[in-house]
C-alpha positions as CSV (number, residue, x, y, z in Angstrom):
1,X,-75.4,60.1,56.2
2,X,-73.7,56.7,56.6
3,X,-77.1,55.0,57.0
4,X,-78.1,56.5,53.6
5,X,-75.0,55.2,52.0
6,X,-75.6,51.7,53.5
7,X,-79.1,51.7,52.1
8,X,-77.9,52.8,48.7
9,X,-75.2,50.0,48.6
10,X,-77.8,47.5,49.7
11,X,-80.3,48.4,46.8
12,X,-77.4,48.4,44.3
13,X,-76.4,44.9,45.3
14,X,-80.0,43.7,45.1
15,X,-80.2,45.2,41.6
16,X,-76.9,43.7,40.6
17,X,-78.0,40.1,41.3
18,X,-80.7,39.8,38.6
19,X,-78.3,41.5,36.1
20,X,-75.7,38.8,36.8
21,X,-78.3,36.1,36.4
22,X,-79.5,37.6,33.1
23,X,-75.8,37.9,31.9
24,X,-75.1,34.3,32.6
25,X,-78.3,33.2,30.9
26,X,-77.4,35.4,27.8
27,X,-73.8,34.0,27.6
28,X,-75.2,30.5,27.6
29,X,-77.8,31.2,24.9
30,X,-77.5,29.8,21.4
31,X,-77.9,33.2,19.9
32,X,-74.8,34.6,21.8
33,X,-72.7,31.5,21.0
34,X,-73.6,31.7,17.3
35,X,-72.7,35.4,17.3
36,X,-69.2,34.6,18.5
37,X,-68.4,32.7,15.3
38,X,-67.9,35.6,12.9
39,X,-66.0,33.5,10.2
40,X,-64.1,30.2,9.8
41,X,-60.5,30.6,8.6
42,X,-59.2,28.3,5.8
43,X,-55.8,27.7,7.3
44,X,-53.2,28.7,9.9
45,X,-50.6,30.9,8.4
46,X,-48.3,30.9,11.5
47,X,-47.5,28.2,14.1
48,X,-45.6,29.3,17.2
49,X,-42.8,27.2,18.4
50,X,-44.1,24.7,20.9
51,X,-41.1,25.2,23.1
52,X,-42.2,28.8,23.8
53,X,-45.5,27.5,25.3
54,X,-43.6,24.8,27.3
55,X,-42.2,27.6,29.5
56,X,-45.7,28.5,30.8
57,X,-46.3,25.2,32.7
58,X,-44.6,23.1,35.3
59,X,-47.0,20.2,34.9
60,X,-45.1,16.8,34.7
61,X,-45.2,14.6,31.7
62,X,-47.5,12.1,33.5
63,X,-50.0,14.7,34.6
64,X,-52.5,13.2,32.2
65,X,-51.7,9.8,30.8
66,X,-53.9,10.1,27.7
67,X,-52.7,6.9,26.2
68,X,-54.6,5.0,28.9
69,X,-57.6,7.4,29.4
70,X,-60.6,7.9,27.2
71,X,-61.4,11.6,26.4
72,X,-64.9,11.2,27.9
73,X,-63.6,10.2,31.3
74,X,-61.2,13.2,31.4
75,X,-64.1,15.6,31.5
76,X,-65.5,13.9,34.6
77,X,-63.0,15.8,36.8
78,X,-65.1,18.1,39.0
79,X,-64.6,21.9,39.0
80,X,-64.4,21.7,42.8
81,X,-60.9,20.3,42.3
82,X,-59.9,23.7,41.0
83,X,-56.2,23.2,40.3
84,X,-56.6,19.9,38.4
85,X,-59.8,21.2,36.6
86,X,-58.1,24.4,35.5
87,X,-54.9,22.6,34.4
88,X,-57.0,20.0,32.4
89,X,-59.0,22.6,30.5
90,X,-56.3,25.1,29.8
91,X,-54.4,22.4,27.7
92,X,-51.0,23.7,28.5
93,X,-50.1,20.1,29.3
94,X,-50.1,19.4,25.5
95,X,-46.4,20.4,25.2
96,X,-45.4,17.8,27.8
97,X,-46.8,14.8,25.9
98,X,-44.9,12.5,23.6
99,X,-45.5,14.3,20.3
100,X,-44.4,11.2,18.3
101,X,-46.8,8.7,19.8
102,X,-49.7,10.9,21.0
103,X,-50.9,12.7,17.9
104,X,-54.0,10.5,17.3
105,X,-55.0,10.7,21.0
106,X,-54.5,14.5,21.1
107,X,-56.9,14.9,18.1
108,X,-59.5,12.7,19.8
109,X,-59.2,14.8,23.0
110,X,-59.5,18.2,21.2
111,X,-62.4,16.9,19.2
112,X,-64.1,15.6,22.3
113,X,-63.6,18.9,24.1
114,X,-65.2,20.9,21.3
115,X,-68.2,18.4,21.2
116,X,-68.7,18.8,24.9
117,X,-67.8,22.5,25.6
118,X,-68.2,24.3,22.4
119,X,-70.6,26.7,23.9
120,X,-70.0,29.1,26.8
121,X,-69.7,27.4,30.3
122,X,-68.9,29.4,33.3
123,X,-66.3,26.9,34.5
124,X,-64.5,25.9,31.4
125,X,-64.7,29.4,29.7
126,X,-63.2,31.4,32.5
127,X,-61.0,34.2,30.9
128,X,-57.7,32.9,32.1
129,X,-58.5,29.2,31.2
130,X,-59.8,30.2,27.8
131,X,-56.7,32.3,27.1
132,X,-54.4,29.6,28.0
133,X,-56.3,27.1,25.9
134,X,-56.0,29.3,22.8
135,X,-52.2,29.7,23.5
136,X,-51.9,25.9,23.9
137,X,-53.9,24.9,20.8
138,X,-52.0,27.5,18.7
139,X,-48.7,26.6,19.9
140,X,-49.3,22.8,19.2
141,X,-51.3,23.3,16.0
142,X,-48.7,21.4,14.0
143,X,-49.4,18.1,15.8
144,X,-53.1,18.9,16.5
145,X,-53.7,19.3,12.7
146,X,-51.4,16.7,11.4
147,X,-53.3,14.4,9.0
148,X,-56.5,16.0,10.0
149,X,-59.5,16.0,7.7
150,X,-61.5,19.2,6.6
151,X,-64.3,18.7,9.0
152,X,-62.0,18.5,12.0
153,X,-60.0,21.6,10.9
154,X,-63.2,23.6,10.5
155,X,-64.3,22.6,14.0
156,X,-60.9,23.6,15.5
157,X,-60.7,26.9,13.6
158,X,-64.2,27.9,14.4
159,X,-63.6,27.2,18.1
160,X,-60.5,29.3,18.2
161,X,-62.2,32.2,16.6
162,X,-65.2,31.8,19.0
163,X,-63.0,31.7,22.1
164,X,-60.8,34.7,20.9
165,X,-63.9,36.7,20.2
166,X,-65.3,35.8,23.6
167,X,-62.1,37.2,25.2
168,X,-62.3,40.5,23.2
169,X,-65.9,41.0,24.2
170,X,-65.2,40.5,27.9
171,X,-61.8,41.8,28.3
172,X,-63.0,45.2,29.8
173,X,-64.4,43.2,32.9
174,X,-61.0,41.9,33.7
175,X,-59.0,44.0,36.1
176,X,-55.4,45.3,35.3
177,X,-53.4,42.3,36.5
178,X,-51.5,39.3,35.1
179,X,-54.7,37.6,34.0
180,X,-55.4,40.5,31.6
181,X,-51.9,40.1,30.2
182,X,-52.5,36.4,29.7
183,X,-55.8,37.3,27.8
184,X,-54.0,39.9,25.6
185,X,-51.4,37.1,24.8
186,X,-54.1,34.9,23.5
187,X,-55.8,37.7,21.6
188,X,-52.5,38.7,19.9
189,X,-51.7,35.2,19.0
190,X,-55.2,34.6,17.5
191,X,-54.5,37.7,15.4
192,X,-51.2,36.4,13.9
193,X,-52.0,32.7,13.3
194,X,-54.9,33.6,11.0
195,X,-54.2,36.2,8.4
196,X,-57.9,37.3,8.2
197,X,-57.8,38.0,12.0
198,X,-55.4,40.9,12.0
199,X,-57.8,43.1,13.9
200,X,-57.3,40.9,16.9
201,X,-53.6,41.5,16.8
202,X,-54.1,45.3,16.8
203,X,-56.7,45.1,19.5
204,X,-54.4,42.9,21.6
205,X,-51.4,45.2,21.2
206,X,-53.4,48.3,22.1
207,X,-54.9,46.7,25.2
208,X,-51.4,45.4,26.3
209,X,-50.0,48.9,26.2
210,X,-52.9,50.1,28.4
211,X,-52.1,47.3,31.0
212,X,-48.5,48.2,31.1
213,X,-49.2,51.8,31.7
214,X,-51.7,51.0,34.5
215,X,-50.3,47.9,36.2
216,X,-46.5,48.5,36.4
217,X,-44.7,51.2,38.3
218,X,-41.7,53.0,36.9
219,X,-39.3,50.2,38.0
220,X,-41.4,47.6,36.1
221,X,-42.7,46.1,39.3
222,X,-46.4,45.1,39.4
223,X,-48.4,47.5,41.7
224,X,-49.7,44.4,43.6
225,X,-46.2,44.0,45.0
226,X,-46.7,40.2,44.6
227,X,-43.4,38.4,43.4
228,X,-45.5,35.7,41.7
229,X,-47.0,38.3,39.5
230,X,-43.4,39.2,38.2
231,X,-42.9,35.7,37.3
232,X,-46.2,35.3,35.5
233,X,-46.0,38.6,33.6
234,X,-42.4,38.1,32.4
235,X,-43.3,34.7,31.0
236,X,-46.3,36.0,28.9
237,X,-44.6,39.2,27.9
238,X,-41.5,37.3,26.5
239,X,-43.9,34.8,24.8
240,X,-45.6,37.7,23.0
241,X,-42.3,39.1,21.9
242,X,-40.9,35.9,20.7
243,X,-44.1,35.1,18.7
244,X,-44.1,38.5,17.1
245,X,-40.4,38.0,16.0
246,X,-41.3,34.4,14.7
247,X,-44.3,35.9,12.7
248,X,-42.1,38.7,11.4
249,X,-44.4,41.3,13.0
250,X,-43.1,44.6,14.5
251,X,-42.2,44.4,18.2
252,X,-43.4,47.7,19.9
253,X,-40.9,49.7,21.8
254,X,-43.1,49.6,24.9
255,X,-42.9,45.8,25.0
256,X,-39.1,45.8,24.8
257,X,-38.9,48.4,27.5
258,X,-41.2,46.6,30.0
259,X,-39.5,43.3,29.5
260,X,-36.2,45.0,30.3
261,X,-37.7,46.6,33.5
262,X,-39.5,43.5,34.7
263,X,-36.4,41.5,33.9
264,X,-34.5,43.7,36.3
265,X,-37.2,43.0,38.9
266,X,-37.0,39.2,38.2
267,X,-33.2,39.5,38.7
268,X,-33.7,41.4,41.9
269,X,-36.0,38.8,43.3
270,X,-33.8,35.9,42.4
271,X,-32.3,34.0,45.4
272,X,-29.6,31.4,45.8
273,X,-32.1,28.6,46.2
274,X,-33.8,29.4,42.8
275,X,-37.0,30.3,44.5
276,X,-38.8,33.6,44.8
277,X,-39.4,35.1,48.3
278,X,-42.9,34.4,49.8
279,X,-44.7,37.7,50.6
280,X,-47.9,39.5,49.5
281,X,-49.7,36.4,48.6
282,X,-46.9,34.7,46.4
283,X,-46.8,30.9,46.3
284,X,-43.7,28.8,46.2
285,X,-42.1,29.3,42.8
286,X,-38.9,27.5,41.6
287,X,-37.6,29.3,38.5
288,X,-34.6,27.0,37.9
289,X,-35.9,25.8,34.5
290,X,-37.1,29.2,33.5
291,X,-33.7,30.5,33.9
292,X,-32.5,27.8,31.4
293,X,-35.3,28.9,29.0
294,X,-34.2,32.5,29.2
295,X,-30.6,31.5,28.6
296,X,-31.5,29.5,25.5
297,X,-33.2,32.6,24.1
298,X,-30.3,34.7,25.1
299,X,-32.1,37.0,27.6
300,X,-29.8,38.1,30.4
301,X,-31.0,40.3,33.2
302,X,-28.7,41.7,35.9
303,X,-29.8,43.8,38.8
304,X,-27.2,44.3,41.6
305,X,-29.0,47.1,43.2
306,X,-30.1,46.7,46.9
307,X,-33.5,48.4,46.3
308,X,-36.2,48.4,43.6
309,X,-39.6,50.1,44.0
310,X,-40.3,49.9,47.8
311,X,-38.4,46.7,48.3
312,X,-34.9,46.4,49.8
313,X,-32.8,43.2,49.4
314,X,-29.6,42.4,51.2
315,X,-27.5,39.3,50.9
316,X,-25.3,37.7,53.5
317,X,-23.6,34.4,52.6
318,X,-26.5,32.1,51.5
319,X,-29.1,34.2,53.1
320,X,-31.3,36.8,51.3
321,X,-33.1,39.4,53.3
322,X,-36.0,41.5,51.9
323,X,-38.0,44.4,53.4
324,X,-41.0,46.2,52.2
325,X,-40.8,49.8,53.0
326,X,-42.8,52.9,52.2
327,X,-40.5,55.7,53.2
328,X,-37.1,54.7,54.6
329,X,-34.8,57.5,56.0
330,X,-31.2,57.2,55.0
331,X,-30.0,56.7,58.7
332,X,-32.4,53.7,59.0
333,X,-31.2,52.2,55.8
334,X,-27.6,52.5,57.0
335,X,-28.5,50.8,60.2
336,X,-30.1,47.9,58.4
337,X,-27.1,47.4,56.1
338,X,-24.7,47.5,59.0
339,X,-26.6,44.9,61.0
340,X,-26.9,42.5,58.0
341,X,-23.5,43.1,56.4
């Protein structure tokens, strides 16, 4: 029986390989890339505040000194240097530049990127990178489009439509996690910056509701139990809410509810050193500046409970103790509290 299952899995994997090769060939084809451009908008009707996008990145101002770098040389960075490559092509660093003195260089870089990567590329068109790029370009469209001519505007608008359509067509292949929330953020944003693209807004909101139902438990904690996912999700969920408010769009009740719940999880994970605990695959996160961002937007989350989902947190002086538990008898919990407190 097990041998037959093994043979079946082997043949399925063999069949899957040519399908993946064909899919990659199709995505790179001129036919597919032309099909992604359904129309070219005439103008942008809503520009998100750039400070909202600034909260998404911790890249320093000097990450890319574009004043001393030609656009062509920027694209020489190898995809093998994953962190630097991804950060370069997601364009979130735009908010960190000197907006007064860099507007000409920014337009040159955007134009150069479109000339070099306008068609699908497996490295630069990854779902998360593409989503962040749409968010970055949309949030900085005021400076990107300043004193721009008609040809440049058409290239930019066409690229935004192309990338947002690519996200919609491939969203079903993304698992229910923070990456899918980032994708929905970009799709929703693409639907409210262009009045003709209202369908994207509706699709994005509908898909976002599905993710919230499937990816979060009743307490608002991601089912991955990764603290880093809490931080990523709350940033993009609040970005969606603030953009909807700015664009005078209806804010769905489910969005307000999940922000409140995940905000309580954010508060629960907060420690005295302004860093999230490291477990379940989380990397080191300092949320000091994001706390300031939340305060400026008048978000306030308080969670004084010692338990949320299957996590227990106790504090003694400047130390924070966290346990992951499945089922914890009351007597065991009392013993833990007694030992720590």
